[in-house]
C-alpha positions in Angstrom: -0.1 0.0 -0.1 2.7 2.4 1.0 4.8 1.5 -2.1 1.6 2.4 -4.2 1.4 5.9 -2.8 5.0 6.6 -3.1 4.8 5.2 -6.8 1.9 7.5 -7.4 3.5 10.6 -6.1 6.8 9.9 -7.8 4.9 9.5 -11.2 2.9 12.7 -10.5 6.0 14.8 -9.8 7.8 13.3 -12.7 4.9 14.7 -14.8 5.1 18.0 -13.3 8.7 18.1 -14.4 8.1 16.8 -18.0 5.2 19.6 -18.3 7.5 22.1 -17.1 10.5 21.0 -19.3 8.0 21.0 -22.3 7.0 24.4 -21.6 10.6 25.6 -22.0 10.7 24.0 -25.7 9.0 27.1 -27.2 8.9 29.1 -30.4 7.6 32.5 -29.8 4.8 34.2 -31.8 4.0 37.8 -32.1 0.8 37.3 -30.3 2.7 36.2 -27.1 1.3 32.7 -27.2 4.3 30.3 -28.0 4.3 27.1 -29.9 5.4 24.7 -27.2 5.4 20.9 -26.5 3.2 21.3 -23.4 0.1 20.0 -25.3 1.8 16.8 -25.8 3.1 16.6 -22.5 -0.2 17.4 -20.8 -2.0 14.8 -22.9 0.6 12.2 -22.1 0.0 13.0 -18.4 -3.8 12.4 -18.7 -3.3 9.3 -20.7 -0.7 7.6 -18.8 -1.6 8.7 -15.2 -5.4 8.7 -15.3 -7.8 11.2 -13.8 -6.8 11.5 -10.1 -3.1 11.6 -10.6 -3.3 13.8 -13.7 -5.4 16.3 -11.7 -2.7 16.0 -9.0 0.0 16.7 -11.5 -1.6 19.7 -13.3 -2.6 21.4 -10.2 0.9 21.0 -8.6 2.3 22.5 -12.1 -0.1 25.5 -11.8 0.4 26.1 -8.1 4.3 25.8 -8.6 3.9 28.4 -11.2 1.5 30.7 -9.2 4.3 30.6 -6.4 6.8 31.9 -8.5 8.6 28.8 -9.8 9.9 29.2 -13.3 7.7 26.4 -14.7 5.8 28.3 -17.5 7.2 29.2 -20.9 10.3 31.2 -20.9 11.2 29.9 -17.3 8.5 32.4 -16.1 6.3 32.0 -13.0 4.1 33.9 -10.7 0.7 35.4 -10.8 1.4 37.7 -13.5 1.7 34.8 -16.1 -1.5 33.2 -14.9 -3.4 36.5 -15.2 -1.4 37.4 -18.4 -2.2 36.5 -22.0 -1.5 33.0 -21.9 -3.4 32.5 -18.4 -6.4 31.1 -20.1 -4.5 28.6 -22.0 -2.7 27.3 -18.8 -6.2 26.9 -17.2 -7.3 25.1 -20.5 -4.4 22.7 -20.2 -5.8 21.3 -16.8 -9.1 20.6 -18.7 -7.3 19.0 -21.5 -5.4 16.6 -19.5 -8.5 15.6 -17.6 -10.3 14.8 -20.9 -7.4 12.7 -21.9 -7.5 10.8 -18.7 -11.3 10.3 -18.9 -11.1 9.1 -22.4 -8.6 6.2 -21.9 -11.3 3.5 -21.3 -13.8 4.7 -23.9 -14.3 3.3 -27.3 -12.1 4.7 -30.0 -14.8 7.3 -31.5 -15.7 8.4 -28.1 -12.2 8.6 -26.9 -11.2 11.0 -29.8 -14.4 13.0 -29.4 -13.7 13.7 -25.6 -9.8 14.4 -26.4 -10.8 17.1 -29.0 -13.3 18.3 -26.7 -10.4 18.8 -24.3 -8.6 20.9 -27.0 -11.7 22.9 -27.6 -11.8 23.8 -24.0 -8.2 24.7 -23.9 -8.7 26.8 -27.0 -11.9 28.4 -25.9 -10.4 29.3 -22.5 -7.3 30.6 -24.0 -9.0 32.7 -26.8 -11.6 34.3 -24.5 -9.0 35.3 -21.9 -6.8 36.7 -24.6 -9.4 38.7 -26.1 -10.5 40.1 -22.8 -6.9 41.0 -21.8 -6.1 42.5 -25.2 -9.3 44.2 -25.9 -9.6 42.4 -29.4 -12.7 40.5 -30.8 -13.0 36.8 -30.0 -12.7 36.2 -33.8 -9.2 38.1 -33.9 -8.1 36.2 -30.9 -9.2 32.8 -32.6 -7.1 33.8 -35.6 -4.0 35.0 -33.5 -4.0 32.2 -30.9 -5.8 29.2 -32.1 -5.6 28.8 -35.9 -1.9 28.5 -35.8 -1.9 25.8 -33.1 -4.8 23.6 -33.9 -3.1 21.0 -36.1 -0.1 20.8 -33.8 -2.4 20.3 -30.8 -4.5 17.5 -32.5 -1.2 15.9 -33.7 0.2 16.3 -30.1 -2.8 14.5 -28.5 -2.7 11.7 -31.0 1.1 11.2 -30.7 0.8 11.2 -26.7 -1.9 8.7 -26.9 0.2 6.4 -28.9 3.3 7.1 -26.9 1.3 6.4 -23.7 0.4 2.9 -25.0 3.9 2.1 -25.8 5.0 3.4 -22.5 2.6 1.6 -20.5 3.6 -1.7 -22.2 7.3 -1.2 -21.6 6.9 -0.1 -18.0 4.5 -3.3 -17.4 7.3 -5.5 -18.9 10.0 -4.1 -16.8 
C-alpha cells in the first residue's frame, strides 16, 4: 500500500517536471502565445496517469507556477503569468489533461471526441481570456492564438496517446 502511494506521488512529480520542461521548448509568436510541447506533455500526463493523478500533477504544476517557480514558458512564473495573455491556456491545459484521462477507457470514437473536446476547451478558455485582456474580438483572438496551433495540438494529442500505450507496455514489462 505504501509502495503504491510512493509510486503514485513519484509519477505525478515526474509529470510535473515533464510538463515544465516541455513549456521551455518554445517558439515565440508575435501574439505572445508560443508554440510549445506542453500539449503533448499534458495529454501524455492524462493518458498515462489517469484522472486523479493527472489532476494532482496539473494542479501541482499550476500552483508551482503561481508561487513563482519558473515552470511556465520562458522560465516564467508567478501570478502575473496566470493573469497574463496565456493564463486562459494554462487553465485550459488542466481540462485538456482531464479529458485525455477520462477518455482512456472509452471506445475509439468516443475517446477522440472527448480528447478533441479537451482541445476545444483549452482553446476556448485561452481565446476568451486573450480577447478580454487585449481588448480584441474573439474572432481576432481565435485567428491569432488558435488557428496556428490547432493542427499541432491535434497531432500532439494523437502522438501522446500512441506514446502512452507504448510506455505502459514497456513499464509493465520491466
